[in-house]
Structure formats: C-alpha cells, structure tokens
C-alpha positions in Angstrom: -11.8 16.3 7.4 -10.8 12.7 7.5 -13.2 12.1 4.6 -11.6 15.0 2.8 -8.1 13.5 3.1 -9.3 10.1 2.0 -11.3 11.6 -0.8 -8.3 13.5 -2.0 -6.3 10.3 -2.3 -9.1 8.5 -4.0 -9.7 11.3 -6.5 -6.0 11.5 -7.4 -5.6 7.7 -7.4 -4.6 7.6 -11.1 -1.8 10.2 -11.0 -0.6 8.9 -7.6 -0.5 5.4 -8.9 1.6 6.5 -11.9 4.0 8.4 -9.6 4.5 5.4 -7.2 4.9 3.0 -10.1 7.8 5.0 -11.4 9.3 5.1 -7.9 9.1 1.4 -7.4 10.5 0.6 -10.9 13.4 3.0 -10.5 14.3 2.5 -6.8 17.2 0.1 -6.3 15.6 -1.2 -3.1 12.6 -2.4 -5.1 14.4 -3.5 -8.2 12.4 -6.8 -8.6 9.4 -4.6 -9.6 11.2 -4.1 -13.0 10.3 -7.7 -13.8 6.5 -7.0 -13.6 4.4 -5.5 -16.3 4.1 -1.8 -15.6 0.3 -2.0 -16.1 0.1 -4.7 -13.4 2.0 -2.5 -11.0 -0.2 0.5 -11.8 -3.4 -1.5 -11.4 -2.3 -2.9 -8.0 -1.5 0.6 -6.7 -4.6 2.1 -8.2 -6.7 -0.5 -6.4 -5.3 0.5 -3.0 -5.5 4.3 -3.6 -9.0 4.3 -5.2 -10.5 2.2 -2.4 -8.5 3.7 0.5 -11.6 4.8 2.4 -13.2 1.4 2.3 -9.9 -0.3 3.3 -9.2 2.1 6.2 -12.7 2.6 7.6 -15.2 0.0 6.3 -13.3 -3.3 6.2 -13.8 -3.6 10.0 -12.7 -7.2 10.2 -9.9 -6.5 7.7 -10.9 -9.6 5.8 -10.3 -8.1 2.5 -6.9 -6.7 3.6 -6.0 -10.2 4.9 -7.0 -11.9 1.6 -5.5 -9.3 -0.7 -2.1 -9.0 0.9 -1.7 -12.7 1.7 -2.3 -13.3 -2.0 0.2 -10.6 -3.0 2.8 -12.2 -0.7 2.2 -15.6 -2.2 2.3 -14.3 -5.8 5.5 -12.3 -5.2 7.1 -15.4 -3.6 6.3 -17.4 -6.7 7.7 -14.6 -8.9 11.0 -14.8 -7.0 10.8 -11.4 -5.2 12.8 -11.0 -2.1 10.7 -10.4 1.0 12.6 -7.2 1.9 11.5 -5.6 -1.4 7.9 -6.4 -0.8 8.1 -4.7 2.6 10.0 -1.8 1.2 7.3 -1.3 -1.5 4.6 -1.2 1.2 6.6 1.3 3.2 7.2 3.5 0.1 3.5 3.3 -0.7 2.5 4.5 2.8 5.1 7.3 2.6 3.8 8.3 -0.8 0.3 8.7 0.5 1.4 10.8 3.5 3.8 12.9 1.4 0.9 13.6 -1.0 -1.3 14.7 1.9 1.4 17.0 3.2 2.2 18.4 -0.2 -1.3 19.3 -1.0 -1.3 21.5 2.1 -5.0 21.2 2.9 -4.3 21.2 6.7 -4.3 24.7 8.1 -6.5 24.7 11.2 -6.1 22.8 14.5 -9.2 20.7 13.6 -7.7 19.8 10.3 -4.4 18.8 12.0 -6.3 16.6 14.4 -8.0 14.9 11.5 -4.6 14.4 9.9 -3.4 12.7 13.0 -6.5 10.4 12.8 -5.7 9.8 9.1 -2.1 8.8 9.8 -3.2 6.5 12.6 -5.6 4.7 10.3 -3.0 4.6 7.6 -0.4 3.2 9.9 -2.8 0.5 11.1 -3.7 -0.4 7.6 -0.1 -0.7 6.4 0.9 -2.6 9.5 -1.7 -5.2 8.6 -0.7 -5.1 4.9 2.9 -5.9 5.9 1.9 -8.6 8.3 -0.4 -10.4 5.8 2.0 -10.0 2.9 4.7 -11.6 5.0 2.3 -14.3 6.1 1.4 -15.2 2.5 5.0 -15.1 1.5 6.0 -17.3 4.4 3.2 -19.8 3.8 4.5 -20.3 0.3 8.1 -20.7 1.6 6.9 -23.5 4.0 5.0 -25.2 1.2 8.1 -25.1 -1.0 10.3 -26.5 1.7 7.9 -29.4 2.3 8.4 -30.6 -1.3 
C-alpha cells in the first residue's frame, strides 16, 4: 500500500506540480516565487514529486536530500528570498502531497490506513530534513555574506 501511495504521487507528478506552482505563485505567504520563472518552479516541484519514492525510501543516508535542499537554500538566499517563504513553500508542498492522498480516497481498509500512517511518517521525516537543509544552505550563504 505504501508503494501505491508513492506511485500515485509519482504518476500524477505533472498535474500536481502545476497545481502547487499556482499555489506558490498566488499565495501572499510565498510571494517571492512570483520572481522565478514558472517553468523553474514547475521543474523543481516535478523533480520532488516524480522521485518521491526514491527520496523517501532509497536515499538512506539522505545525501541527495542534503545536497539538493542545501543548494536550494543557497540559491534562494542569492535570489533575495526571505527564509520564512522558503519554509512556507516546503510546508505547503508537504500539505499538498497529503491533501492529494486524502482527496484520492484510496484508503478504505484498516491495512490501507496503517500504510497511510507509514506514508505520512516518511513524508514528515523527509520534509523535516528538507527544511533543515534548506535553512542550513541559506544560513551558510548569510554567514559568507556577513564575512565580506
């Protein structure tokens, strides 16, 4: 069942990325995203959604998560994004994934609900790390800038 939930997200990565892109661009709490090219926003979201299974289950050392999100934090710092908007974007992304799972209504048995709990646990761990490494990358750029 866990594989079904992850597979559903990966199969719908394109439409979900489009939905989330619109949310980020139109939400006043993530207004800096309006300054990015919409294709860049879409591609970044699509990468997460289309590789969710790998990122949740196979990147056991979370090395790719560390690298990817540290780089995102550094890039967004250089682009002048406020840190609170980066964190909000990650929270909205996690919420969008979970809302999609709930909306599709594929959890009807006790076993499926248990798998959904496993899924949300993996999802929370992933986004906790994404928030941490994004903040770390952002902070490292701030320290470098303040040294100059």
